[in-house]
Backbone bond lengths (Angstrom), bond angles and torsions (degrees), N, CA, C in turn:
res aa  C-N    CA-C-N  psi(-1)  N-CA   C-N-CA  omega(-1)  CA-C   N-CA-C  phi
1 M - - - 1.430 - - 1.519 107.46 -
2 T 1.309 117.99 132.39 1.448 120.64 176.18 1.516 109.90 -132.85
3 A 1.313 115.02 152.55 1.460 121.17 178.01 1.514 107.75 -155.52
4 L 1.293 116.62 163.09 1.451 121.93 178.27 1.517 107.75 -117.86
5 L 1.309 116.53 129.41 1.448 121.65 -178.65 1.515 107.40 -124.31
6 S 1.304 117.40 134.21 1.461 119.15 179.31 1.514 109.87 -135.80
7 A 1.324 114.72 159.72 1.459 120.52 -179.82 1.518 109.34 -137.67
8 P 1.312 116.98 136.75 1.460 119.59 175.51 1.519 110.51 -73.81
9 A 1.294 116.02 170.90 1.456 120.73 178.67 1.518 110.13 -59.75
10 S 1.327 115.94 144.86 1.457 119.95 177.74 1.523 111.20 -95.61
11 S 1.310 117.81 5.87 1.458 122.09 174.86 1.521 107.84 -141.87
12 E 1.314 117.09 -176.60 1.464 121.20 -175.17 1.528 112.62 -68.98
13 E 1.327 119.08 -28.04 1.450 121.61 178.88 1.525 109.85 -70.43
14 A 1.330 116.48 154.07 1.468 120.97 -176.64 1.522 110.78 -87.92
15 V 1.323 116.24 103.08 1.462 124.10 171.66 1.515 105.41 -132.36
16 H 1.319 116.98 132.38 1.461 121.31 -178.54 1.526 107.51 -135.18
17 V 1.326 117.15 134.44 1.462 120.77 -179.84 1.528 109.02 -127.05
18 T 1.337 115.87 136.01 1.455 121.58 172.63 1.521 108.44 -126.89
19 V 1.319 115.10 147.65 1.459 121.81 -178.57 1.520 107.87 -127.84
20 S 1.322 115.58 134.51 1.459 119.59 178.71 1.516 108.67 -139.27
21 P 1.307 118.54 130.54 1.454 127.50 -9.42 1.525 110.42 -79.54
22 A 1.320 117.32 160.32 1.465 121.62 178.44 1.516 110.80 -81.88
23 V 1.344 116.87 -27.68 1.464 122.79 175.56 1.518 106.81 -135.10
24 T 1.340 116.78 131.06 1.464 120.97 -177.83 1.523 109.73 -155.37
25 Q 1.317 116.83 173.76 1.456 121.84 176.81 1.524 109.59 -94.87
26 Q 1.349 115.83 155.40 1.460 120.31 178.41 1.521 110.50 -85.42
27 P 1.302 120.43 159.04 1.460 125.68 -16.94 1.525 109.00 -69.04
28 A 1.300 116.71 133.92 1.457 122.19 -170.78 1.522 112.11 -100.26
29 T 1.312 114.33 152.51 1.459 122.39 167.61 1.518 105.86 -110.64
30 I 1.311 116.22 118.39 1.461 122.94 -175.46 1.524 108.87 -111.37
31 T 1.327 116.44 128.81 1.456 121.91 176.58 1.521 108.75 -109.10
32 I 1.313 115.21 126.20 1.467 122.38 179.94 1.524 107.41 -114.92
33 R 1.328 115.70 126.50 1.463 122.03 -179.71 1.526 108.09 -118.26
34 V 1.330 116.25 121.07 1.457 121.86 -179.36 1.533 108.11 -113.72
35 T 1.325 115.11 126.14 1.461 121.03 177.70 1.522 107.94 -111.33
36 L 1.325 115.90 128.42 1.464 122.59 -177.89 1.517 110.60 -118.76
37 A 1.321 115.79 148.45 1.456 120.17 167.84 1.528 106.32 -76.41
38 R 1.304 116.92 131.70 1.477 119.04 177.92 1.521 108.89 -67.86
39 D 1.327 114.99 132.05 1.458 120.42 -175.95 1.522 108.16 -153.67
40 T 1.301 116.86 136.34 1.465 120.77 179.98 1.528 112.06 -63.32
41 D 1.341 118.01 -19.68 1.466 121.85 179.98 1.531 113.27 -82.41
42 N 1.329 119.05 -12.39 1.466 121.33 -178.81 1.521 110.25 -66.04
43 R 1.349 116.84 129.17 1.462 121.33 -177.32 1.527 113.57 -121.57
44 E 1.338 118.32 -40.43 1.459 120.30 -174.61 1.532 109.40 -151.73
45 L 1.339 115.32 143.52 1.456 121.98 176.10 1.526 108.13 -115.48
46 D 1.336 116.43 126.13 1.464 122.97 175.19 1.519 107.53 -115.12
47 V 1.330 116.88 128.06 1.466 122.12 177.81 1.514 107.24 -125.77
48 A 1.346 116.86 131.92 1.462 121.47 -178.53 1.518 110.58 -133.73
49 L 1.326 114.86 140.38 1.459 124.37 170.67 1.524 104.44 -113.06
50 D 1.331 117.55 109.10 1.459 121.53 -168.25 1.525 110.70 -124.39
51 G 1.336 115.97 120.77 1.459 122.56 176.78 1.518 110.00 -126.67
52 E 1.325 116.58 -179.00 1.461 120.45 -177.21 1.526 112.19 -63.29
53 D 1.347 117.62 -42.25 1.463 121.41 -176.64 1.523 113.62 -119.40
54 F 1.328 117.83 12.48 1.468 120.48 -174.31 1.516 108.59 -149.71
55 Y 1.337 115.76 137.44 1.469 121.08 178.13 1.518 108.84 -142.91
56 R 1.305 116.13 134.12 1.468 121.67 170.11 1.523 106.56 -136.10
57 G 1.311 115.93 141.24 1.451 119.85 179.22 1.505 110.98 -150.28
58 S 1.314 114.85 161.83 1.450 121.18 178.64 1.519 108.78 -149.11
59 S 1.336 115.63 142.09 1.463 121.94 176.18 1.514 108.21 -124.49
60 M 1.305 115.57 140.74 1.464 119.14 176.81 1.519 110.42 -141.41
61 T 1.320 114.78 144.41 1.452 121.82 177.60 1.521 109.01 -77.34
62 L 1.332 115.53 137.51 1.460 121.27 179.16 1.518 110.02 -104.21
63 D 1.315 115.63 153.34 1.457 122.01 -179.70 1.524 110.71 -106.00
64 G 1.339 116.11 44.00 1.458 121.34 177.13 1.516 112.37 53.78
65 A 1.319 115.93 -133.79 1.463 121.86 -177.88 1.521 112.19 -73.74
66 D 1.346 118.12 -13.77 1.467 121.15 -178.74 1.524 113.53 -89.32
67 G 1.325 117.77 -7.86 1.460 121.41 -178.49 1.517 112.15 -81.97
68 P 1.328 116.47 168.39 1.464 119.81 177.54 1.530 110.44 -65.94
69 S 1.314 116.81 157.54 1.458 120.13 179.52 1.528 111.72 -95.75
70 V 1.342 118.22 -10.73 1.460 121.83 -179.93 1.525 109.58 -126.02
71 Y 1.336 115.58 131.54 1.459 122.77 176.91 1.518 107.56 -123.61
72 V 1.333 117.06 132.23 1.463 121.80 -179.03 1.527 108.69 -121.73
73 L 1.334 115.99 127.69 1.458 122.36 178.25 1.521 107.87 -123.35
74 T 1.334 116.35 144.12 1.454 121.71 177.07 1.518 108.80 -125.43
75 F 1.334 116.04 125.72 1.453 122.15 176.37 1.518 107.52 -111.45
76 T 1.339 117.52 130.23 1.466 122.14 -178.24 1.527 110.54 -111.95
77 G 1.325 115.52 162.26 1.457 120.87 176.25 1.509 113.92 69.51
78 V 1.313 117.77 28.55 1.465 121.25 -177.79 1.532 109.48 -77.76
79 P 1.339 117.81 122.50 1.471 120.76 -178.44 1.532 112.03 -78.58
80 A 1.331 115.27 172.43 1.460 121.46 179.39 1.523 110.44 -58.73
81 G 1.333 115.53 144.96 1.451 120.89 177.09 1.514 111.85 153.03
82 A 1.307 115.20 174.02 1.461 122.34 174.81 1.525 107.36 -99.96
83 Y 1.304 117.19 137.77 1.459 121.74 -174.35 1.515 111.42 -131.82
84 M 1.333 115.06 148.49 1.455 122.59 168.91 1.523 106.35 -105.48
85 V 1.305 116.27 133.66 1.459 121.60 174.89 1.521 106.61 -108.03
86 D 1.321 116.31 126.83 1.458 121.84 -177.79 1.521 108.83 -125.11
87 A 1.312 116.70 128.10 1.468 122.38 173.51 1.523 106.90 -119.62
88 R 1.319 116.26 121.97 1.469 120.80 -176.82 1.529 109.47 -129.58
89 V 1.327 115.15 129.90 1.460 121.52 176.08 1.515 107.94 -103.96
90 R 1.308 115.59 121.52 1.465 120.02 175.05 1.529 106.68 -89.12
91 R 1.318 113.90 131.74 1.458 120.19 -175.43 1.519 109.90 -122.18
92 V 1.307 117.14 168.41 1.459 121.74 176.21 1.524 109.22 -57.35
93 R 1.326 116.72 -42.97 1.456 121.95 179.51 1.533 109.02 -116.72
94 G 1.333 116.99 87.49 1.456 120.93 176.13 1.512 113.39 87.83
95 S 1.337 115.57 -158.72 1.455 120.46 -178.83 1.524 109.02 -148.01
96 A 1.323 114.91 165.37 1.461 122.40 175.82 1.522 106.49 -131.46
97 S 1.335 117.16 148.31 1.448 118.37 -179.23 1.517 111.33 -148.73
98 A 1.326 114.91 161.21 1.453 122.77 173.02 1.519 107.06 -141.05
99 H 1.330 116.90 149.47 1.454 122.00 -176.64 1.526 109.24 -135.72
100 T 1.312 116.25 150.73 1.457 121.65 171.43 1.520 108.13 -153.55
101 Q 1.314 117.70 172.45 1.464 121.67 -178.38 1.512 110.04 -125.45
102 L 1.332 116.10 157.52 1.458 121.28 173.18 1.510 109.33 -147.86
103 R 1.327 116.29 164.07 1.460 121.14 179.02 1.520 108.36 -131.91
104 V 1.350 115.30 131.28 1.465 122.74 173.17 1.522 106.16 -107.92
105 V 1.327 116.73 124.57 1.460 122.33 -175.09 1.525 109.27 -97.55
106 G 1.333 116.23 134.05 1.456 121.27 176.95 1.522 110.40 -112.39
107 F 1.310 116.57 142.13 1.458 121.79 178.48 1.517 108.32 -118.61
108 S 1.341 116.72 140.37 1.455 119.91 178.24 1.514 109.60 -75.90
109 A 1.319 116.87 159.47 1.468 122.33 -177.53 1.525 111.48 -83.12
110 D 1.314 119.95 5.15 1.482 123.26 -178.13 1.506 111.98 -63.91
């Protein structure tokens, strides 16, 4: 089963995050796509996949208005559970973020 889930920015700055698939079987491969408005104040992008017993995250330095506007990350081997996906852009003046959720379903071997 696959689905696409997206969330608009949670602040006035333009940050958009999509996760594919939104529901899948374990062990899962999760692709996170973050779209940013190009801005000279952009300094760092932090992306996290956070669950009760599993966490993966990545940070990358941004090149302000000269950097790409789309960043794609792939996390593999994700076990069953409910997860929050958080994308946060640290800026010279404050930060912008977007959040969404996904579920990885696990089946017993019975």
